C-alpha positions as CSV (number, residue, x, y, z in Angstrom):
1,X,129.0,71.6,95.2
2,X,128.3,71.1,98.8
3,X,124.8,71.5,100.2
4,X,125.9,71.4,103.8
5,X,128.4,74.2,103.3
6,X,125.8,76.5,101.7
7,X,123.0,75.6,104.2
8,X,125.5,76.7,106.9
9,X,126.5,79.8,105.0
10,X,122.8,80.9,104.9
11,X,121.8,79.8,108.4
12,X,124.8,81.2,110.2
13,X,124.7,84.7,108.7
14,X,122.0,87.3,108.4
15,X,121.4,88.9,105.1
16,X,123.6,92.0,105.8
17,X,126.5,89.7,106.8
18,X,126.7,87.9,103.5
19,X,129.1,89.3,100.9
20,X,126.8,88.3,98.0
21,X,123.7,90.1,99.3
22,X,122.2,92.9,97.2
23,X,120.5,96.0,98.3
24,X,117.4,96.9,96.4
25,X,116.7,95.5,92.9
26,X,118.9,92.7,91.7
27,X,121.8,93.6,89.4
28,X,120.6,90.8,87.1
29,X,117.6,92.9,85.9
30,X,119.3,95.0,83.2
31,X,120.3,92.0,81.1
32,X,116.8,90.5,81.4
33,X,115.1,93.7,80.3
34,X,117.5,94.0,77.3
35,X,116.7,90.5,76.1
36,X,113.0,91.3,75.5
37,X,112.0,88.0,77.1
38,X,108.2,87.5,77.1
39,X,106.2,87.4,80.3
40,X,105.3,83.8,79.8
41,X,108.7,82.6,78.7
42,X,110.5,80.1,81.0
43,X,113.1,81.7,83.2
44,X,115.5,80.0,85.6
45,X,117.7,81.6,88.2
46,X,120.6,79.3,88.9
47,X,121.9,79.5,92.4
48,X,119.1,82.0,93.1
49,X,119.5,81.5,96.8
50,X,117.8,84.3,98.6
51,X,118.4,86.8,95.7
52,X,115.7,89.5,95.1
53,X,115.8,88.7,91.3
54,X,112.7,86.5,91.7
55,X,110.9,89.2,93.6
56,X,111.4,91.6,90.7
57,X,110.2,89.0,88.2
58,X,107.0,88.5,90.1
59,X,106.4,92.2,90.5
60,X,106.8,92.6,86.8
61,X,104.3,89.9,86.1
62,X,106.5,87.1,84.7
63,X,104.6,83.9,85.1
64,X,107.0,81.0,84.4
65,X,109.8,81.4,86.9
66,X,112.0,78.8,88.4
67,X,114.7,79.2,91.1
68,X,117.4,76.5,91.6
69,X,119.8,76.4,94.5
70,X,121.7,73.7,96.2
71,X,120.7,75.1,99.6
72,X,117.3,74.3,100.9
73,X,117.9,76.8,103.6
74,X,118.3,79.6,101.0
75,X,115.2,78.5,99.1
76,X,113.2,78.5,102.3
77,X,114.4,82.0,103.2
78,X,113.3,83.3,99.7
79,X,109.9,81.6,99.9
80,X,109.2,83.0,103.4
81,X,110.2,86.5,102.2
82,X,108.0,86.4,99.2
83,X,105.0,85.1,101.1
84,X,101.8,84.1,99.2
85,X,103.4,84.9,95.9
86,X,105.9,82.0,96.4
87,X,103.3,79.6,95.0
88,X,103.8,81.1,91.6
89,X,107.5,80.0,91.5
90,X,108.9,76.6,90.8
91,X,111.5,76.0,93.6
92,X,114.2,73.5,92.9
93,X,116.7,72.3,95.6
94,X,119.4,70.6,93.6
95,X,123.0,70.7,92.5
96,X,123.0,72.2,89.0
97,X,125.5,69.6,87.8
98,X,123.3,66.6,88.6
99,X,119.9,68.3,88.2
100,X,117.6,66.9,85.4
101,X,115.7,69.7,83.8
102,X,112.0,68.9,82.9
103,X,111.6,71.8,80.4
104,X,113.8,74.0,78.3
105,X,114.3,77.5,79.4
106,X,114.3,80.7,77.3
107,X,116.4,82.5,79.9
108,X,119.2,81.1,82.1
109,X,120.5,83.5,84.7
110,X,123.5,82.6,86.9
111,X,124.7,85.4,89.0
112,X,127.5,83.7,90.9
113,X,127.6,79.9,90.7
114,X,129.9,79.1,87.8
115,X,133.0,80.7,89.4
116,X,132.8,78.1,92.3
117,X,133.4,75.3,89.7
118,X,137.2,75.2,89.7
119,X,137.5,71.6,88.3
120,X,137.5,71.6,84.5
121,X,135.3,68.4,84.5
122,X,132.6,70.3,86.5
123,X,132.9,73.3,84.2
124,X,132.3,71.1,81.1
125,X,129.4,69.4,82.9
126,X,127.9,72.8,83.5
127,X,128.2,73.8,79.9
128,X,126.5,70.6,78.9
129,X,123.7,71.3,81.4
130,X,123.2,74.7,79.8
131,X,122.9,73.0,76.4
132,X,120.4,70.4,77.8
133,X,118.2,73.0,79.5
134,X,118.0,75.6,76.8
135,X,117.1,75.8,73.1
136,X,117.8,77.8,70.0
137,X,117.2,81.5,70.7
138,X,117.5,81.1,74.5
139,X,119.5,83.7,76.4
140,X,122.2,82.6,78.8
141,X,123.6,85.2,81.3
142,X,126.5,84.2,83.5
143,X,128.2,86.5,86.0
144,X,131.5,85.5,87.6
145,X,134.3,87.1,89.4
146,X,136.5,89.0,86.8
147,X,140.3,88.6,86.7
148,X,140.5,91.4,89.2
149,X,137.9,89.8,91.5
150,X,138.5,87.8,94.8
151,X,140.3,84.5,94.8
152,X,137.9,83.0,97.2
153,X,134.3,83.5,98.5
154,X,132.4,82.1,101.5
155,X,135.5,80.1,102.4
156,X,135.7,78.4,99.0
157,X,138.2,78.9,96.2
158,X,136.9,80.4,93.0
159,X,138.1,80.6,89.4
160,X,138.1,84.1,88.0
161,X,137.1,84.6,84.3
162,X,137.5,87.0,81.5
163,X,134.7,87.3,78.9
164,X,137.0,85.8,76.3
165,X,137.8,82.7,78.5
166,X,134.2,82.1,79.4
167,X,132.7,82.6,76.0
168,X,135.2,80.1,74.6
169,X,133.5,77.3,76.6
170,X,130.2,78.0,74.8
171,X,131.4,79.0,71.4
172,X,130.2,75.9,69.6
173,X,126.5,76.6,70.3
174,X,126.3,80.2,71.5
175,X,127.0,83.7,70.3
176,X,128.1,86.6,72.5
177,X,125.4,89.3,72.9
178,X,127.3,91.5,75.4
179,X,130.0,91.5,78.1
180,X,130.2,93.8,81.0
181,X,132.5,94.3,83.9
182,X,131.0,95.8,87.0
183,X,131.5,96.1,90.8
184,X,129.3,94.5,93.3
185,X,129.1,96.4,96.5
186,X,128.9,94.2,99.6
187,X,126.6,95.1,102.5
188,X,129.6,96.6,104.4
189,X,130.7,98.8,101.5
190,X,133.7,96.9,99.9
191,X,133.6,96.1,96.2
192,X,134.0,92.9,94.2
193,X,134.9,93.0,90.5
194,X,132.5,90.9,88.4
195,X,132.2,90.0,84.7
196,X,128.8,89.4,83.2
197,X,128.6,87.5,79.9
198,X,125.3,87.5,77.9
199,X,125.1,84.7,75.3
200,X,122.4,83.6,72.9
201,X,122.0,80.1,71.7
202,X,122.4,79.5,68.0
């Protein structure tokens, strides 16, 4: 992962010019609600960037929220948007592959980081990071481009995943809760095909 690339991606484009921007509530909320996570449970948004997921968590009185992104520019944008409430969030500027988690999380949310890991070594390192940062009973939700999704994003190649392919990477310590294919609508009205996999640690 390249922090310079992502700092530039955020600083050079306004919100409505980024393909990954969401309008309104984050599309990550449905899985969180279905998981019945407690208000004090530790939640981390991987690659949270300037996503509105953290806004929704704060509005719904979740009190143990962390946001990790490789881009300090993205984190600064989110903190500025949230205002005084930003002090309630643990903000982490780091590459998820080299980050050292200080606690174990009950909920791991990754809306669109994993599909940028095209090297199998990085993919395995990510899986081990999930294992390190969660515990038995934790929920792990990962959204990637589906097999019908784009082959690149923000000038970078991606790997598209089916639910079966992705779940196989986690099968020795996770069980599949659900899998969903859905379309993300970009700010200019085009659609991108995503696959969301919801896992639970054994």
